N, C-alpha and C positions, 0 to 999 in steps of 0.2 A: 504494500500500500504506500503510495507516494506521500511525502510529508506535506503539510500545509504550506510551508515556506517555498517548497519547490513548485507547487501548483500555482501559487501567487506570482512567482517570478516569471511564469510564462506569459502572463497578461501584462502588456506594457501599460504604464501609468498614463492616464489621460489628463490633459490640462486644457484650460481655455487659452485661446490665442492671446487674450489680454494679459493673462497671468504670465505667459512666456515672454511677452514684450516687456512687462514690468520687471521681470527677473533680469532680462538683458540690461535694462536701464540701471538697475541696482548694481550689477556687476561693473558697468562702466563708471558709475559714480564711485564705487569702492576703489577701482583702479586709480582714479584720480587722486585718491588720498595718499598714494605712494609716490616717492620721488622717482624720477626717470631711472629706469633700470629693469633688471630681469623680472622682479616680482610684479611690477606694474604691467610689463609686457605680457606676462602670463595671464593676468586677468583680462587684458584687452583681447588676447587671443581667444579666450573662452567666449567673450561677447561676439567676436567675429564668427566663431564656429556656430553659435546660436543663429546668427543672421543667415549663415549659409543653409542651416537646416530649415529656416522659414521659407526658403526658395525651393526646397525639395518636396514636391507634392506627395510622394509615397510616404515620406516620414511624417508629414503633416496629417495624412489620412490615418496613420497608425497611432499618433500620439496626441492629437488635438480633438477636443470634444466637438461634436457637430452642433450647429445652431448658433444663435447670437451670443 
């Protein structure tokens, strides 16, 4: 019998598009709190990766809630 954790891991978490956009904004704001350097760049890269995912229709269909 599969464990509950393993069963839940198969279903991707669903988020609203507004939540994902807000998360990206928070990451960018947080990145600005660091001086120029590798740590700041790491957070900016995460925000850029989220932006790239927003343009991927397959990923959006799998991870974003339908509707307004």
